[in-house]
Biopython code that builds the backbone (N, CA, C, O; Angstrom):
import numpy as np
from Bio.PDB.StructureBuilder import StructureBuilder

atoms = [
    (1, "UNK", "N", (0.776, -1.142, 0.234)),
    (1, "UNK", "CA", (-0.085, -0.155, -0.313)),
    (1, "UNK", "C", (0.875, 1.304, -0.024)),
    (1, "UNK", "O", (1.761, 1.505, 0.807)),
    (2, "UNK", "N", (0.362, 2.087, -0.947)),
    (2, "UNK", "CA", (1.357, 3.335, -1.200)),
    (2, "UNK", "C", (1.051, 4.216, 0.009)),
    (2, "UNK", "O", (-0.131, 4.350, 0.325)),
    (3, "UNK", "N", (1.970, 4.809, 0.691)),
    (3, "UNK", "CA", (1.780, 5.985, 1.717)),
    (3, "UNK", "C", (2.859, 7.147, 1.316)),
    (3, "UNK", "O", (4.032, 7.041, 0.958)),
    (4, "UNK", "N", (2.053, 8.263, 1.502)),
    (4, "UNK", "CA", (2.828, 9.632, 1.304)),
    (4, "UNK", "C", (2.343, 10.233, 2.528)),
    (4, "UNK", "O", (1.149, 10.185, 2.819)),
    (5, "UNK", "N", (3.571, 11.033, 3.566)),
    (5, "UNK", "CA", (3.246, 11.630, 4.457)),
    (5, "UNK", "C", (3.752, 13.017, 4.586)),
    (5, "UNK", "O", (4.948, 12.875, 4.845)),
    (6, "UNK", "N", (3.500, 14.183, 4.547)),
    (6, "UNK", "CA", (4.141, 15.315, 4.533)),
    (6, "UNK", "C", (4.268, 15.976, 5.759)),
    (6, "UNK", "O", (3.397, 16.025, 6.627)),
    (7, "UNK", "N", (5.523, 16.546, 5.811)),
    (7, "UNK", "CA", (5.870, 17.426, 7.242)),
    (7, "UNK", "C", (6.417, 18.589, 6.916)),
    (7, "UNK", "O", (6.868, 18.687, 5.775)),
    (8, "UNK", "N", (6.494, 19.557, 7.685)),
    (8, "UNK", "CA", (7.193, 20.893, 7.630)),
    (8, "UNK", "C", (6.425, 22.056, 7.507)),
    (8, "UNK", "O", (6.970, 23.154, 7.391)),
    (9, "UNK", "N", (5.291, 21.928, 7.520)),
    (9, "UNK", "CA", (4.282, 22.992, 7.221)),
    (9, "UNK", "C", (4.417, 24.011, 8.598)),
    (9, "UNK", "O", (4.951, 23.743, 9.675)),
    (10, "UNK", "N", (3.868, 25.034, 8.248)),
    (10, "UNK", "CA", (3.786, 25.882, 9.551)),
    (10, "UNK", "C", (3.372, 27.251, 9.338)),
    (10, "UNK", "O", (2.646, 27.373, 8.352)),
    (11, "UNK", "N", (3.627, 28.350, 9.991)),
    (11, "UNK", "CA", (3.365, 29.576, 9.650)),
    (11, "UNK", "C", (4.616, 30.470, 9.751)),
    (11, "UNK", "O", (5.439, 30.230, 10.634)),
    (12, "UNK", "N", (4.806, 31.524, 8.860)),
    (12, "UNK", "CA", (6.017, 32.153, 8.623)),
    (12, "UNK", "C", (5.700, 33.544, 8.087)),
    (12, "UNK", "O", (4.682, 33.762, 7.429)),
    (13, "UNK", "N", (6.508, 34.383, 8.355)),
    (13, "UNK", "CA", (6.151, 35.864, 7.730)),
    (13, "UNK", "C", (6.653, 35.870, 6.340)),
    (13, "UNK", "O", (7.550, 35.112, 5.971)),
    (14, "UNK", "N", (5.999, 36.833, 5.476)),
    (14, "UNK", "CA", (6.408, 37.306, 4.104)),
    (14, "UNK", "C", (8.117, 37.288, 3.876)),
    (14, "UNK", "O", (8.856, 37.973, 4.583)),
    (15, "UNK", "N", (8.467, 36.672, 3.116)),
    (15, "UNK", "CA", (10.096, 36.699, 2.832)),
    (15, "UNK", "C", (10.530, 35.735, 3.446)),
    (15, "UNK", "O", (11.728, 35.604, 3.195)),
    (16, "UNK", "N", (10.054, 34.770, 4.326)),
    (16, "UNK", "CA", (10.685, 33.667, 5.054)),
    (16, "UNK", "C", (10.682, 32.445, 4.053)),
    (16, "UNK", "O", (10.322, 32.440, 2.876)),
    (17, "UNK", "N", (11.158, 31.449, 4.793)),
    (17, "UNK", "CA", (11.630, 30.130, 4.070)),
    (17, "UNK", "C", (10.869, 28.884, 4.929)),
    (17, "UNK", "O", (10.802, 28.940, 6.156)),
    (18, "UNK", "N", (10.339, 27.824, 4.206)),
    (18, "UNK", "CA", (10.212, 26.558, 4.932)),
    (18, "UNK", "C", (10.543, 25.466, 3.998)),
    (18, "UNK", "O", (10.652, 25.686, 2.792)),
    (19, "UNK", "N", (10.698, 24.345, 4.493)),
    (19, "UNK", "CA", (11.271, 23.263, 3.741)),
    (19, "UNK", "C", (10.193, 21.993, 3.951)),
    (19, "UNK", "O", (10.158, 21.471, 5.066)),
    (20, "UNK", "N", (9.548, 21.626, 3.173)),
    (20, "UNK", "CA", (8.536, 20.572, 3.247)),
    (20, "UNK", "C", (9.173, 19.223, 3.174)),
    (20, "UNK", "O", (10.197, 19.129, 2.497)),
    (21, "UNK", "N", (8.726, 18.215, 3.752)),
    (21, "UNK", "CA", (9.296, 16.790, 3.285)),
    (21, "UNK", "C", (8.044, 15.764, 3.081)),
    (21, "UNK", "O", (6.907, 15.919, 3.525)),
    (22, "UNK", "N", (8.416, 14.941, 2.487)),
    (22, "UNK", "CA", (7.255, 13.796, 2.183)),
    (22, "UNK", "C", (8.004, 12.530, 2.057)),
    (22, "UNK", "O", (8.797, 12.254, 1.157)),
    (23, "UNK", "N", (7.599, 11.651, 3.253)),
    (23, "UNK", "CA", (8.184, 10.533, 3.365)),
    (23, "UNK", "C", (7.083, 9.289, 2.674)),
    (23, "UNK", "O", (5.907, 9.102, 2.986)),
    (24, "UNK", "N", (7.670, 8.761, 1.945)),
    (24, "UNK", "CA", (7.018, 7.593, 1.122)),
    (24, "UNK", "C", (7.382, 6.102, 1.600)),
    (24, "UNK", "O", (8.490, 5.769, 2.020)),
    (25, "UNK", "N", (6.401, 5.365, 1.484)),
    (25, "UNK", "CA", (6.708, 3.760, 1.834)),
    (25, "UNK", "C", (5.508, 3.173, 0.924)),
    (25, "UNK", "O", (4.572, 3.767, 0.388)),
    (26, "UNK", "N", (5.843, 1.855, 0.931)),
    (26, "UNK", "CA", (4.922, 1.025, 0.361)),
    (26, "UNK", "C", (5.151, 0.707, -1.260)),
    (26, "UNK", "O", (4.412, -0.150, -1.745)),
    (27, "UNK", "N", (5.995, 1.260, -2.005)),
    (27, "UNK", "CA", (6.479, 1.086, -3.275)),
    (27, "UNK", "C", (7.903, 1.409, -3.601)),
    (27, "UNK", "O", (8.667, 1.873, -2.756)),
    (28, "UNK", "N", (8.244, 1.164, -4.811)),
    (28, "UNK", "CA", (9.633, 1.494, -5.348)),
    (28, "UNK", "C", (9.671, 2.875, -5.456)),
    (28, "UNK", "O", (9.206, 3.403, -6.466)),
    (29, "UNK", "N", (10.079, 3.434, -4.704)),
    (29, "UNK", "CA", (10.143, 5.329, -4.627)),
    (29, "UNK", "C", (10.654, 5.488, -5.854)),
    (29, "UNK", "O", (9.979, 6.161, -6.634)),
    (30, "UNK", "N", (11.953, 4.922, -6.333)),
    (30, "UNK", "CA", (12.773, 5.557, -7.346)),
    (30, "UNK", "C", (12.144, 5.304, -8.414)),
    (30, "UNK", "O", (12.543, 5.947, -9.385)),
    (31, "UNK", "N", (11.043, 4.382, -8.651)),
    (31, "UNK", "CA", (10.523, 4.329, -9.988)),
    (31, "UNK", "C", (9.182, 5.352, -10.282)),
    (31, "UNK", "O", (8.596, 5.278, -11.362)),
    (32, "UNK", "N", (8.832, 6.133, -9.420)),
    (32, "UNK", "CA", (7.996, 7.049, -9.513)),
    (32, "UNK", "C", (8.225, 8.507, -9.713)),
    (32, "UNK", "O", (9.139, 9.078, -9.117)),
    (33, "UNK", "N", (7.443, 9.114, -10.513)),
    (33, "UNK", "CA", (7.677, 10.414, -11.015)),
    (33, "UNK", "C", (6.882, 11.234, -9.615)),
    (33, "UNK", "O", (5.891, 10.679, -9.139)),
    (34, "UNK", "N", (7.361, 12.534, -9.018)),
    (34, "UNK", "CA", (6.729, 13.002, -7.937)),
    (34, "UNK", "C", (6.258, 14.273, -8.322)),
    (34, "UNK", "O", (6.626, 14.775, -9.385)),
    (35, "UNK", "N", (5.339, 14.940, -7.417)),
    (35, "UNK", "CA", (4.756, 16.062, -7.456)),
    (35, "UNK", "C", (4.345, 16.987, -6.264)),
    (35, "UNK", "O", (3.774, 16.368, -5.366)),
    (36, "UNK", "N", (4.494, 18.235, -6.063)),
    (36, "UNK", "CA", (3.833, 19.197, -4.944)),
    (36, "UNK", "C", (2.805, 19.862, -5.802)),
    (36, "UNK", "O", (2.832, 20.160, -6.996)),
    (37, "UNK", "N", (1.809, 20.031, -4.798)),
    (37, "UNK", "CA", (0.338, 20.402, -5.152)),
    (37, "UNK", "C", (0.221, 21.391, -3.848)),
    (37, "UNK", "O", (0.808, 21.332, -2.768)),
    (38, "UNK", "N", (-0.793, 22.360, -4.366)),
    (38, "UNK", "CA", (-1.379, 23.298, -3.023)),
    (38, "UNK", "C", (-2.699, 23.477, -3.544)),
    (38, "UNK", "O", (-3.029, 23.491, -4.730)),
    (39, "UNK", "N", (-3.512, 23.630, -2.397)),
    (39, "UNK", "CA", (-5.012, 24.261, -2.850)),
    (39, "UNK", "C", (-5.357, 25.168, -1.373)),
    (39, "UNK", "O", (-5.422, 24.844, -0.187)),
    (40, "UNK", "N", (-5.499, 26.188, -1.964)),
    (40, "UNK", "CA", (-5.939, 27.595, -1.245)),
    (40, "UNK", "C", (-7.633, 27.452, -1.063)),
    (40, "UNK", "O", (-8.371, 27.046, -1.961)),
    (41, "UNK", "N", (-8.043, 27.835, 0.163)),
    (41, "UNK", "CA", (-9.569, 27.972, 0.255)),
    (41, "UNK", "C", (-10.454, 28.551, -0.848)),
    (41, "UNK", "O", (-10.545, 29.753, -1.095)),
    (42, "UNK", "N", (-11.044, 27.647, -1.435)),
    (42, "UNK", "CA", (-11.970, 28.022, -2.508)),
    (42, "UNK", "C", (-11.518, 28.175, -3.793)),
    (42, "UNK", "O", (-12.081, 28.873, -4.636)),
    (43, "UNK", "N", (-10.274, 27.388, -4.007)),
    (43, "UNK", "CA", (-9.576, 27.487, -5.415)),
    (43, "UNK", "C", (-9.279, 25.982, -5.567)),
    (43, "UNK", "O", (-9.244, 25.231, -4.592)),
    (44, "UNK", "N", (-9.052, 25.548, -6.918)),
    (44, "UNK", "CA", (-8.611, 24.168, -7.245)),
    (44, "UNK", "C", (-7.350, 23.915, -7.108)),
    (44, "UNK", "O", (-6.529, 24.816, -7.283)),
    (45, "UNK", "N", (-7.021, 22.816, -6.815)),
    (45, "UNK", "CA", (-5.741, 22.158, -6.632)),
    (45, "UNK", "C", (-4.849, 22.597, -7.615)),
    (45, "UNK", "O", (-5.201, 22.540, -8.793)),
    (46, "UNK", "N", (-3.587, 23.086, -7.265)),
    (46, "UNK", "CA", (-2.597, 23.578, -8.344)),
    (46, "UNK", "C", (-1.511, 22.863, -8.175)),
    (46, "UNK", "O", (-1.179, 22.574, -7.025)),
    (47, "UNK", "N", (-0.783, 22.456, -9.218)),
    (47, "UNK", "CA", (0.433, 21.784, -9.375)),
    (47, "UNK", "C", (1.601, 22.736, -9.501)),
    (47, "UNK", "O", (1.702, 23.476, -10.479)),
    (48, "UNK", "N", (2.429, 22.723, -8.578)),
    (48, "UNK", "CA", (3.528, 23.357, -8.354)),
    (48, "UNK", "C", (5.048, 23.341, -8.897)),
    (48, "UNK", "O", (5.769, 24.244, -9.320)),
    (49, "UNK", "N", (5.276, 21.768, -8.692)),
    (49, "UNK", "CA", (6.503, 21.373, -8.953)),
    (49, "UNK", "C", (6.447, 19.852, -9.264)),
    (49, "UNK", "O", (5.653, 19.087, -8.717)),
    (50, "UNK", "N", (7.190, 19.558, -10.016)),
    (50, "UNK", "CA", (7.271, 18.035, -10.191)),
    (50, "UNK", "C", (8.655, 17.454, -10.684)),
    (50, "UNK", "O", (9.354, 18.132, -11.437)),
    (51, "UNK", "N", (9.047, 16.218, -10.269)),
    (51, "UNK", "CA", (10.313, 15.901, -10.497)),
    (51, "UNK", "C", (10.373, 14.384, -11.093)),
    (51, "UNK", "O", (9.473, 13.605, -10.777)),
    (52, "UNK", "N", (11.229, 14.039, -11.794)),
    (52, "UNK", "CA", (11.513, 12.782, -12.401)),
    (52, "UNK", "C", (11.931, 11.739, -11.572)),
    (52, "UNK", "O", (12.270, 12.027, -10.424)),
    (53, "UNK", "N", (11.968, 10.566, -11.953)),
    (53, "UNK", "CA", (12.232, 9.580, -11.121)),
    (53, "UNK", "C", (13.760, 9.768, -10.490)),
    (53, "UNK", "O", (14.056, 9.693, -9.297)),
    (54, "UNK", "N", (14.576, 10.009, -11.515)),
    (54, "UNK", "CA", (15.982, 9.933, -11.289)),
    (54, "UNK", "C", (16.529, 11.287, -10.635)),
    (54, "UNK", "O", (17.695, 11.545, -10.338)),
    (55, "UNK", "N", (15.371, 12.100, -10.484)),
    (55, "UNK", "CA", (15.846, 13.438, -9.885)),
    (55, "UNK", "C", (16.528, 14.457, -10.766)),
    (55, "UNK", "O", (16.891, 15.586, -10.438)),
    (56, "UNK", "N", (16.630, 13.925, -11.822)),
    (56, "UNK", "CA", (17.483, 15.052, -12.972)),
    (56, "UNK", "C", (16.721, 16.122, -13.744)),
    (56, "UNK", "O", (17.192, 17.126, -14.277)),
    (57, "UNK", "N", (15.309, 15.670, -13.700)),
    (57, "UNK", "CA", (14.649, 16.792, -14.527)),
    (57, "UNK", "C", (13.405, 17.222, -13.575)),
    (57, "UNK", "O", (12.767, 16.490, -12.819)),
    (58, "UNK", "N", (13.242, 18.571, -13.812)),
    (58, "UNK", "CA", (11.959, 18.927, -12.990)),
    (58, "UNK", "C", (11.153, 19.995, -13.696)),
    (58, "UNK", "O", (11.572, 20.398, -14.781)),
    (59, "UNK", "N", (9.940, 20.536, -13.146)),
    (59, "UNK", "CA", (9.260, 21.214, -13.822)),
    (59, "UNK", "C", (8.614, 22.113, -12.477)),
    (59, "UNK", "O", (8.385, 21.587, -11.388)),
    (60, "UNK", "N", (8.361, 23.638, -12.800)),
    (60, "UNK", "CA", (7.832, 24.501, -12.120)),
    (60, "UNK", "C", (6.768, 25.180, -12.502)),
    (60, "UNK", "O", (6.852, 25.595, -13.658)),
    (61, "UNK", "N", (5.677, 25.470, -11.870)),
    (61, "UNK", "CA", (4.432, 26.407, -12.208)),
    (61, "UNK", "C", (5.342, 27.979, -12.255)),
    (61, "UNK", "O", (6.360, 28.172, -11.591)),
    (62, "UNK", "N", (4.773, 28.904, -13.100)),
    (62, "UNK", "CA", (5.384, 30.195, -13.185)),
    (62, "UNK", "C", (5.181, 30.742, -11.691)),
    (62, "UNK", "O", (6.112, 31.407, -11.237)),
    (63, "UNK", "N", (4.153, 30.547, -10.951)),
    (63, "UNK", "CA", (3.927, 31.138, -9.824)),
    (63, "UNK", "C", (5.093, 30.924, -8.671)),
    (63, "UNK", "O", (5.187, 31.723, -7.740)),
    (64, "UNK", "N", (5.834, 29.966, -8.784)),
    (64, "UNK", "CA", (6.678, 29.690, -7.920)),
    (64, "UNK", "C", (8.145, 29.508, -8.520)),
    (64, "UNK", "O", (9.100, 29.332, -7.762)),
    (65, "UNK", "N", (8.284, 29.554, -9.811)),
    (65, "UNK", "CA", (9.585, 29.464, -10.239)),
    (65, "UNK", "C", (10.748, 30.424, -9.720)),
    (65, "UNK", "O", (10.492, 31.607, -9.494)),
    (66, "UNK", "N", (11.908, 29.955, -9.551)),
    (66, "UNK", "CA", (12.823, 30.883, -8.965)),
    (66, "UNK", "C", (12.885, 31.105, -7.462)),
    (66, "UNK", "O", (13.875, 31.577, -6.902)),
    (67, "UNK", "N", (11.831, 30.758, -6.878)),
    (67, "UNK", "CA", (11.500, 30.702, -5.260)),
    (67, "UNK", "C", (11.497, 29.518, -4.792)),
    (67, "UNK", "O", (11.951, 29.332, -3.663)),
    (68, "UNK", "N", (10.982, 28.441, -5.557)),
    (68, "UNK", "CA", (10.877, 26.900, -4.841)),
    (68, "UNK", "C", (11.783, 26.192, -5.485)),
    (68, "UNK", "O", (12.214, 26.496, -6.597)),
    (69, "UNK", "N", (12.216, 24.948, -4.659)),
    (69, "UNK", "CA", (13.057, 24.184, -5.433)),
    (69, "UNK", "C", (12.719, 22.485, -4.843)),
    (69, "UNK", "O", (12.901, 22.090, -3.692)),
    (70, "UNK", "N", (12.203, 21.704, -5.971)),
    (70, "UNK", "CA", (11.832, 20.495, -5.542)),
    (70, "UNK", "C", (13.215, 19.343, -5.575)),
    (70, "UNK", "O", (14.229, 19.496, -6.257)),
    (71, "UNK", "N", (13.050, 18.677, -5.041)),
    (71, "UNK", "CA", (14.378, 17.693, -4.841)),
    (71, "UNK", "C", (13.794, 16.096, -4.334)),
    (71, "UNK", "O", (12.621, 15.884, -4.025)),
    (72, "UNK", "N", (14.652, 15.281, -4.330)),
    (72, "UNK", "CA", (14.218, 13.913, -3.869)),
    (72, "UNK", "C", (15.609, 13.208, -3.501)),
    (72, "UNK", "O", (16.671, 13.330, -4.111)),
    (73, "UNK", "N", (15.347, 12.434, -2.344)),
    (73, "UNK", "CA", (16.673, 11.389, -2.083)),
    (73, "UNK", "C", (16.095, 10.008, -2.053)),
    (73, "UNK", "O", (15.523, 9.543, -1.066)),
    (74, "UNK", "N", (16.263, 9.417, -3.112)),
    (74, "UNK", "CA", (16.018, 8.122, -3.438)),
    (74, "UNK", "C", (16.278, 6.974, -2.391)),
    (74, "UNK", "O", (15.520, 6.042, -2.124)),
    (75, "UNK", "N", (17.575, 7.261, -1.832)),
    (75, "UNK", "CA", (18.019, 6.402, -0.798)),
    (75, "UNK", "C", (17.128, 6.735, 0.620)),
    (75, "UNK", "O", (17.074, 5.870, 1.494)),
    (76, "UNK", "N", (16.576, 7.776, 0.757)),
    (76, "UNK", "CA", (15.823, 7.688, 1.823)),
    (76, "UNK", "C", (14.151, 7.887, 1.836)),
    (76, "UNK", "O", (13.395, 8.302, 2.714)),
    (77, "UNK", "N", (13.902, 7.376, 0.387)),
    (77, "UNK", "CA", (12.355, 7.545, 0.004)),
    (77, "UNK", "C", (11.897, 8.773, 0.446)),
    (77, "UNK", "O", (10.891, 8.681, 1.150)),
    (78, "UNK", "N", (12.340, 9.968, 0.246)),
    (78, "UNK", "CA", (11.725, 11.212, 0.740)),
    (78, "UNK", "C", (11.761, 12.423, -0.561)),
    (78, "UNK", "O", (12.691, 12.572, -1.354)),
    (79, "UNK", "N", (10.859, 12.980, -0.532)),
    (79, "UNK", "CA", (10.621, 14.186, -1.345)),
    (79, "UNK", "C", (10.998, 15.470, -0.790)),
    (79, "UNK", "O", (10.907, 15.498, 0.437)),
    (80, "UNK", "N", (11.319, 16.333, -1.232)),
    (80, "UNK", "CA", (11.310, 17.578, -0.583)),
    (80, "UNK", "C", (10.930, 18.878, -1.458)),
    (80, "UNK", "O", (10.874, 18.819, -2.687)),
    (81, "UNK", "N", (10.668, 20.078, -0.713)),
    (81, "UNK", "CA", (10.049, 21.180, -1.335)),
    (81, "UNK", "C", (10.906, 22.391, -0.440)),
    (81, "UNK", "O", (10.458, 22.705, 0.663)),
    (82, "UNK", "N", (12.037, 22.993, -0.915)),
    (82, "UNK", "CA", (12.391, 24.027, -0.185)),
    (82, "UNK", "C", (11.579, 25.481, -0.736)),
    (82, "UNK", "O", (11.702, 25.733, -1.935)),
    (83, "UNK", "N", (10.895, 26.272, -0.026)),
    (83, "UNK", "CA", (10.235, 27.240, -0.235)),
    (83, "UNK", "C", (10.979, 28.360, 0.300)),
    (83, "UNK", "O", (11.171, 28.363, 1.516)),
    (84, "UNK", "N", (11.532, 29.527, -0.560)),
    (84, "UNK", "CA", (12.159, 30.894, -0.114)),
    (84, "UNK", "C", (11.319, 32.005, -0.818)),
    (84, "UNK", "O", (10.679, 31.915, -1.865)),
    (85, "UNK", "N", (11.455, 32.921, -0.104)),
    (85, "UNK", "CA", (10.852, 34.079, -0.694)),
    (85, "UNK", "C", (9.399, 33.996, -0.380)),
    (85, "UNK", "O", (8.688, 34.473, -1.264)),
    (86, "UNK", "N", (8.862, 33.576, 0.517)),
    (86, "UNK", "CA", (7.308, 33.223, 0.686)),
    (86, "UNK", "C", (6.459, 34.497, 0.716)),
    (86, "UNK", "O", (6.830, 35.521, 1.291)),
    (87, "UNK", "N", (5.319, 34.376, 0.074)),
    (87, "UNK", "CA", (4.241, 35.320, -0.344)),
    (87, "UNK", "C", (3.169, 35.106, 0.403)),
    (87, "UNK", "O", (3.061, 33.914, 0.691)),
    (88, "UNK", "N", (2.201, 35.889, 0.901)),
    (88, "UNK", "CA", (1.012, 35.697, 1.388)),
    (88, "UNK", "C", (-0.009, 34.762, 0.522)),
    (88, "UNK", "O", (-0.846, 33.980, 0.973)),
    (89, "UNK", "N", (0.253, 35.021, -0.684)),
    (89, "UNK", "CA", (-0.681, 34.153, -1.712)),
    (89, "UNK", "C", (-0.008, 32.891, -1.856)),
    (89, "UNK", "O", (-0.666, 32.166, -2.603)),
    (90, "UNK", "N", (1.165, 32.274, -1.390)),
    (90, "UNK", "CA", (1.389, 31.277, -1.061)),
    (90, "UNK", "C", (0.642, 30.187, -0.075)),
    (90, "UNK", "O", (0.692, 28.973, -0.268)),
    (91, "UNK", "N", (-0.095, 30.854, 1.069)),
    (91, "UNK", "CA", (-0.837, 30.198, 1.871)),
    (91, "UNK", "C", (-1.708, 29.149, 1.351)),
    (91, "UNK", "O", (-2.443, 29.459, 0.413)),
    (92, "UNK", "N", (-1.742, 28.098, 1.753)),
    (92, "UNK", "CA", (-2.490, 26.791, 1.207)),
    (92, "UNK", "C", (-2.224, 25.588, 1.891)),
    (92, "UNK", "O", (-1.217, 25.527, 2.596)),
    (93, "UNK", "N", (-2.910, 24.715, 1.795)),
    (93, "UNK", "CA", (-2.403, 23.172, 1.940)),
    (93, "UNK", "C", (-1.580, 22.501, 1.012)),
    (93, "UNK", "O", (-1.989, 22.403, -0.145)),
    (94, "UNK", "N", (-0.553, 22.051, 1.307)),
    (94, "UNK", "CA", (0.479, 21.614, 0.322)),
    (94, "UNK", "C", (0.475, 19.894, 0.511)),
    (94, "UNK", "O", (0.512, 19.293, 1.584)),
    (95, "UNK", "N", (0.427, 19.366, -0.707)),
    (95, "UNK", "CA", (0.255, 18.052, -0.899)),
    (95, "UNK", "C", (1.340, 17.330, -1.700)),
    (95, "UNK", "O", (1.571, 17.874, -2.780)),
    (96, "UNK", "N", (2.118, 16.149, -1.412)),
    (96, "UNK", "CA", (2.772, 15.415, -2.497)),
    (96, "UNK", "C", (2.061, 14.451, -3.275)),
    (96, "UNK", "O", (0.904, 14.242, -2.911)),
    (97, "UNK", "N", (2.435, 13.893, -4.143)),
    (97, "UNK", "CA", (1.830, 13.050, -4.945)),
    (97, "UNK", "C", (2.544, 12.121, -5.725)),
    (97, "UNK", "O", (3.674, 12.526, -5.997)),
    (98, "UNK", "N", (2.229, 10.880, -6.228)),
    (98, "UNK", "CA", (3.144, 10.012, -7.076)),
    (98, "UNK", "C", (2.215, 9.529, -8.000)),
    (98, "UNK", "O", (1.010, 9.287, -7.924)),
    (99, "UNK", "N", (3.298, 9.419, -9.161)),
    (99, "UNK", "CA", (2.678, 8.649, -10.407)),
    (99, "UNK", "C", (3.646, 7.755, -10.989)),
    (99, "UNK", "O", (4.818, 8.130, -10.974)),
    (100, "UNK", "N", (3.353, 6.596, -11.518)),
    (100, "UNK", "CA", (4.166, 5.418, -12.048)),
    (100, "UNK", "C", (4.305, 5.732, -13.513)),
    (100, "UNK", "O", (5.378, 5.433, -14.037)),
    (101, "UNK", "N", (3.343, 6.310, -14.267)),
    (101, "UNK", "CA", (3.497, 6.572, -15.574)),
    (101, "UNK", "C", (4.597, 7.631, -16.072)),
    (101, "UNK", "O", (4.606, 8.706, -15.471)),
    (102, "UNK", "N", (5.329, 7.480, -16.888)),
    (102, "UNK", "CA", (6.066, 8.546, -17.354)),
    (102, "UNK", "C", (5.865, 9.635, -18.032)),
    (102, "UNK", "O", (5.059, 9.627, -18.963)),
    (103, "UNK", "N", (6.656, 10.919, -17.640)),
    (103, "UNK", "CA", (6.025, 12.143, -18.038)),
    (103, "UNK", "C", (5.923, 13.015, -16.969)),
    (103, "UNK", "O", (5.165, 12.892, -16.006)),
    (104, "UNK", "N", (6.951, 14.161, -17.239)),
    (104, "UNK", "CA", (6.480, 15.392, -16.147)),
    (104, "UNK", "C", (5.382, 16.115, -16.333)),
    (104, "UNK", "O", (5.093, 16.559, -17.444)),
    (105, "UNK", "N", (4.681, 16.302, -15.312)),
    (105, "UNK", "CA", (3.534, 16.809, -15.674)),
    (105, "UNK", "C", (3.025, 17.483, -14.141)),
    (105, "UNK", "O", (3.308, 16.924, -13.081)),
    (106, "UNK", "N", (2.256, 18.731, -14.209)),
    (106, "UNK", "CA", (1.671, 19.364, -12.936)),
    (106, "UNK", "C", (0.251, 19.398, -13.041)),
    (106, "UNK", "O", (-0.425, 20.336, -12.617)),
    (107, "UNK", "N", (-0.263, 18.262, -13.670)),
    (107, "UNK", "CA", (-1.650, 17.956, -13.714)),
    (107, "UNK", "C", (-2.164, 16.981, -12.636)),
    (107, "UNK", "O", (-1.861, 15.788, -12.645)),
    (108, "UNK", "N", (-2.966, 17.556, -11.696)),
    (108, "UNK", "CA", (-3.509, 16.630, -10.622)),
    (108, "UNK", "C", (-3.855, 15.323, -10.893)),
    (108, "UNK", "O", (-3.530, 14.340, -10.228)),
    (109, "UNK", "N", (-4.707, 15.354, -12.162)),
    (109, "UNK", "CA", (-5.315, 14.176, -12.216)),
    (109, "UNK", "C", (-4.412, 13.145, -13.101)),
    (109, "UNK", "O", (-4.870, 12.085, -13.529)),
    (110, "UNK", "N", (-3.396, 13.477, -13.269)),
    (110, "UNK", "CA", (-2.234, 12.320, -13.631)),
    (110, "UNK", "C", (-1.611, 11.695, -12.584)),
    (110, "UNK", "O", (-0.804, 10.797, -12.825)),
    (111, "UNK", "N", (-1.863, 12.035, -11.429)),
    (111, "UNK", "CA", (-1.141, 11.241, -10.126)),
    (111, "UNK", "C", (-1.955, 10.443, -9.689)),
    (111, "UNK", "O", (-3.162, 10.663, -9.794)),
    (112, "UNK", "N", (-1.431, 9.264, -9.061)),
    (112, "UNK", "CA", (-2.133, 8.280, -8.726)),
    (112, "UNK", "C", (-2.235, 8.103, -7.001)),
    (112, "UNK", "O", (-3.198, 7.533, -6.487)),
    (113, "UNK", "N", (-1.316, 8.568, -6.348)),
    (113, "UNK", "CA", (-1.249, 8.585, -4.938)),
    (113, "UNK", "C", (-1.021, 9.743, -4.352)),
    (113, "UNK", "O", (-0.227, 10.513, -4.894)),
    (114, "UNK", "N", (-1.636, 10.096, -3.182)),
    (114, "UNK", "CA", (-1.576, 11.418, -2.464)),
    (114, "UNK", "C", (-1.545, 11.323, -0.941)),
    (114, "UNK", "O", (-2.293, 10.636, -0.245)),
    (115, "UNK", "N", (-0.470, 12.194, -0.501)),
    (115, "UNK", "CA", (-0.518, 12.418, 0.945)),
    (115, "UNK", "C", (-1.762, 13.240, 1.429)),
    (115, "UNK", "O", (-2.621, 13.646, 0.646)),
    (116, "UNK", "N", (-1.792, 13.464, 2.847)),
    (116, "UNK", "CA", (-2.728, 13.917, 3.360)),
    (116, "UNK", "C", (-3.031, 15.602, 3.730)),
    (116, "UNK", "O", (-4.043, 16.217, 4.065)),
    (117, "UNK", "N", (-1.339, 16.058, 3.437)),
    (117, "UNK", "CA", (-1.504, 17.600, 3.129)),
    (117, "UNK", "C", (-1.087, 18.001, 4.445)),
    (117, "UNK", "O", (-1.391, 17.386, 5.467)),
    (118, "UNK", "N", (-0.165, 19.371, 4.389)),
    (118, "UNK", "CA", (0.295, 19.981, 5.299)),
    (118, "UNK", "C", (0.192, 21.351, 5.170)),
    (118, "UNK", "O", (0.714, 21.821, 4.159)),
    (119, "UNK", "N", (-0.516, 22.351, 6.174)),
    (119, "UNK", "CA", (-0.831, 23.713, 5.824)),
    (119, "UNK", "C", (0.517, 24.663, 6.143)),
    (119, "UNK", "O", (1.204, 24.665, 7.164)),
    (120, "UNK", "N", (0.629, 25.290, 5.198)),
    (120, "UNK", "CA", (1.505, 26.537, 5.067)),
    (120, "UNK", "C", (0.741, 27.871, 5.284)),
    (120, "UNK", "O", (-0.272, 28.035, 4.603)),
    (121, "UNK", "N", (1.097, 28.804, 6.121)),
    (121, "UNK", "CA", (0.392, 29.862, 6.216)),
    (121, "UNK", "C", (1.825, 31.219, 6.168)),
    (121, "UNK", "O", (2.765, 31.264, 6.962)),
    (122, "UNK", "N", (1.624, 31.996, 5.229)),
    (122, "UNK", "CA", (2.453, 33.107, 5.089)),
    (122, "UNK", "C", (1.622, 34.305, 5.492)),
    (122, "UNK", "O", (0.607, 34.528, 4.832)),
    (123, "UNK", "N", (1.993, 35.247, 6.681)),
    (123, "UNK", "CA", (1.561, 36.307, 6.774)),
    (123, "UNK", "C", (2.223, 37.545, 6.523)),
    (123, "UNK", "O", (3.451, 37.604, 6.585)),
    (124, "UNK", "N", (1.420, 38.686, 6.205)),
    (124, "UNK", "CA", (2.247, 39.881, 5.429)),
    (124, "UNK", "C", (2.879, 40.886, 6.572)),
    (124, "UNK", "O", (3.545, 41.865, 6.234)),
]
sb = StructureBuilder()
sb.init_structure("model")
sb.init_model(0)
sb.init_chain("A")
sb.init_seg("    ")
for serial, (resi, resn, name, xyz) in enumerate(atoms, 1):
    if name == "N":
        sb.init_residue(resn, " ", resi, " ")
    sb.init_atom(name, np.array(xyz, "f"), 0.0, 1.0, " ", f" {name:<3s}", serial, name[0])
structure = sb.get_structure()
């Protein structure tokens, strides 16, 4: 059974940083493409970063490009999201997700497994 558990969320002032982690279990972690998504109240879930199985390829939404960095440690079965230069509009619940099919994508519908989410709140 695939399990994804996010951690590292919290409250921070604008301009600050947070690092999210996503611990995976129950499957061959290194075979899966991974992504980070977020959902603010009243808004649709948004894909913000994705990474290939080997960790060499990445894709970012324009809203976070240059501020967020996705990475993975296949030896530790863990996905990361380093968030710098946080803005109030980054406030949302952040989710990690995994998919087996090949292809770097930010579409939520393309992902098969999801974590429970972690809250990030950025105050001005």
